[in-house]
C-alpha positions in Angstrom: 46.9 15.0 13.4 45.2 11.7 13.2 42.6 10.7 15.8 44.9 8.5 17.9 47.7 11.1 18.0 45.2 13.7 19.1 44.1 11.5 22.0 47.8 11.1 23.1 48.4 14.9 22.8 45.3 15.7 24.9 47.1 14.5 28.0 44.0 12.9 29.3 43.9 12.3 33.1 43.7 8.8 34.4 40.2 7.5 35.0 38.8 7.8 38.5 37.4 4.7 40.1 33.8 5.8 39.6 34.6 6.5 35.9 36.2 3.1 35.5 33.1 1.4 37.2 30.8 3.3 34.9 32.8 2.3 31.8 32.7 -1.4 33.0 28.9 -1.2 33.4 28.5 0.3 29.9 30.8 -2.4 28.4 29.0 -5.1 30.2 25.6 -3.9 28.9 26.9 -3.8 25.4 28.4 -7.2 25.6 25.2 -8.6 27.0 23.2 -7.1 24.1 25.6 -8.4 21.6 25.6 -11.9 23.1 21.7 -12.0 23.1 21.3 -10.6 19.6 20.5 -12.9 16.7 23.4 -13.7 14.4 24.0 -11.2 11.5 26.1 -11.4 8.4 29.5 -9.9 8.8 28.9 -7.6 5.8 25.9 -6.0 7.6 28.0 -5.4 10.8 30.8 -3.9 8.8 28.4 -1.6 6.9 27.0 -0.3 10.2 30.6 0.1 11.6 31.6 2.1 8.5 28.5 4.3 8.8 29.4 5.1 12.5 33.0 5.7 11.5 31.9 8.2 8.8 29.7 10.1 11.2 32.5 10.4 13.7 34.9 11.5 11.0 32.4 14.1 9.8 32.1 15.5 13.3 35.7 15.3 14.6 37.7 15.2 11.4 39.0 12.4 9.2 41.2 10.0 11.2 41.5 7.1 8.9 
């Protein structure tokens, strides 16, 4: 199974209101950090993204 299919098959329960609020706070913090960060070349951002994707794939299986 690929990663997305495994999420659908997990039959994840809907978020509770407190979980949704926590997620909103985490996203808001990340957005604030991103907006305040100095500009970076797209190639650097993609390189970091691919490194994170590779770490996740190594831990949870290849889902590309």
